[in-house]
TORLOGU-96387 format. One record per atom (N, C-alpha, C, O, CB): x negated, y negated, z negated. Coordinates in steps of 0.001 Angstrom, whole numbers, plus 500000, padded with zeros to 6 digits. Glycine has a CB too. Layout:
! residues N
XYZ
...
***
This chain:
! residues 69
130476774618487221
129863773325486975
130570772254487785
131015772484488910
128369773358487311
130658771094487189
131184769910487862
130069768884487953
129057768979487258
132427769328487111
130269767905488817
129286766835488970
130012765504489045
131055765387489688
128407767055490231
129450764501488381
130000763152488425
128840762177488535
127779762384487946
130876762848487166
129053761110489298
128070760031489376
128661758820488680
129718758318489061
127686759702490861
127958758356487651
128383757200486875
127637755963487375
126417755997487538
128131757425485355
128357754884487616
127743753602487956
127581752843486643
128553752641485916
128613752782489010
126351752423486338
126028751869485032
125418750478485186
124536750272486019
125066752799484272
125891749523484381
125304748188484388
124478747998483116
124699748659482102
126407747095484502
123531747082483204
122701746750482055
121368747464482031
120535747179481171
123433747057480812
121145748381482951
119877749107483019
118897748308483877
119241747870484975
120081750548483600
117655748115483364
116691747301484103
115308747923484236
114481747419484996
116560745982483444
115035749024483503
113655749514483475
113609751003483158
114637751655482970
112830748733482446
112405751512483105
112189752918482796
112653753298481401
113109754420481180
110740753253482947
112540752362480450
113030752647479090
114536752878479122
115039753782478456
112683751481478117
115257752069479889
116706752222480022
117041753595480615
117935754288480130
117295751093480905
116328753970481649
116539755262482303
116314756392481304
117110757329481238
115596755423483523
115239756309480527
114940757343479542
116001757436478463
116392758536478073
113601757084478911
116473756294477974
117487756282476924
118789756907477412
119394757710476703
117738754851476443
119221756545478614
120459757096479160
120298758585479453
121212759370479199
120869756340480436
119161758970479979
118911760381480279
118979761229479006
119633762273478987
117536760551480959
118310760784477951
118334761526476686
119750761609476119
120165762658475624
117398760867475663
120486760506476192
121846760487475657
122755761456476411
123546762174475799
122421759072475724
122641761477477736
123481762376478526
123113763836478286
123999764680478151
123359762045480011
121835764139478233
121408765524478026
121765766032476635
121798767243476414
119910765648478246
122032765130475694
122419765529474342
123898765910474251
124318766501473256
122119764405473364
124695765582475276
126116765935475273
126244767432475534
125732767926476538
126910765109476344
126921768165474642
127098769610474871
127772769870476214
128766769229476554
127930770242473734
127224770812476969
127772771172478270
127056770540479446
127287770925480592
129196770801478321
126181769564479177
125434768933480266
124288769845480673
123474770251479843
124900767531479845
124235770159481959
123189771023482498
122021770202483032
120863770567482834
123752771918483604
122319769094483708
121278768250484296
121788766830484449
122976766594484671
120821768806485660
120851765882484325
121195764474484528
120073763821485319
118925763789484876
121426763735483164
120415763300486495
119472762565487334
119803761086487181
120767760593487767
119546763026488849
118998760382486390
119291758991486048
118330758066486777
117120758290486796
119202758769484523
118890757023487375
118127755968488033
118675754647487522
119766754612486954
118219756066489606
117946753571487710
118457752265487314
119776752029488049
119811751975489278
117421751128487626
120850751890487289
122156751605487865
123081752784488048
124267752589488313
121971750977489145
122578754017487915
123472755164488098
122909756420487453
121719756522487154
123720755412489582
123812757372487252
123419758685486731
124312759733487370
125536759609487353
123520758739485167
123699760763487934
124439761897488465
124256763041487483
123137763467487194
123954762289489913
125390763532486975
125355764505485889
126077765775486307
127196765726486816
125984763923484611
125426766917486088
126057768218486281
126411768736484895
125572768770483995
125115769225487061
127688769144484736
128148769545483417
129229770615483508
129868770789484546
128670768340482653
129418771325482407
130454772339482278
131730771633481827
131784771130480705
130032773474481267
132762771585482680
133978770859482319
134739771498481154
135648770877480601
134884770766483519
134386772711480779
134991773344479622
134376772868478318
134921773113477242
134864774836479729
133242772186478412
132533771717477221
132394770204477161
132199769648476080
131173772340477163
132490769533478292
132303768076478330
133253767464479346
133711768128480276
130834767711478675
133537766193479150
134381765447480091
133622764211480564
132641763795479947
135744765043479432
134084763638481653
133473762403482151
133596761293481110
132705760451480996
134130761966483481
134688761283480354
134858760276479304
133795760432478220
133288759433477710
136260760377478687
133452761665477859
132402761891476868
131044761439477393
130231760901476642
132349763370476478
130802761657478670
129548761210479276
129470759687479255
128434759119478911
129421761737480725
130566759031479623
130605757571479609
130414757040478186
129746756026477986
131938757062480197
130995757717477204
130838757297475810
129384757393475375
128902756529474643
131719758146474889
128680758429475811
127266758582475462
126445757433476041
125518756940475398
126724759936475970
126785757011477249
126097755874477880
126404754592477112
125501753807476823
126519755727479371
127667754382476786
128059753182476024
127382753139474658
126992752069474193
129584753137475845
127242754288474019
126584754348472711
125126753885472777
124555753468471770
126649755769472161
124535753962473962
123154753484474147
123107751992474487
122026751414474598
122462754287475256
124278751371474652
124326749940474903
124514749539476347
124319748374476692
123105749330474411
124889750474477199
125099750191478620
126575750378478953
127313751008478195
124209751110479514
126997749838480071
128408749908480455
128588750754481715
127880750572482706
128975748493480681
129537751674481663
129894752467482832
131011751712483555
132078751477482987
130340753937482432
130760751336484807
131719750538485565
132441751340486644
133313750809487331
131017749368486196
132086752605486795
132741753442487779
132210754850487717
131096755096487256
132560752875489168
133032755779488192
132636757186488234
133217757809489504
134350757530489896
133123757957486951
132417758650490125
132877759339491331
132443760781491291
132731761538492217
132344758657492599
***
C-alpha cells in the first residue's frame, strides 16, 4: 500500500467532504480515504491506482488538487 495526501481547494462543507470521499473510494485500488475540508489522505494499491487517477477523481467532482505529498 502507498499513501498520498492531496491538498484540495474549493471544499467548504460536509457535502464537499462527502463528495470527495465517495469519489476517491470509487477509484479501484483505494483502500481508505480520510477526507477533511482542504485535504485528503488516501491509502491505495499502486498496482491498481496512481496519484494522477486520484487527482482526476477529485477534479471530476469539481474541486482542484493543488499539491500532493
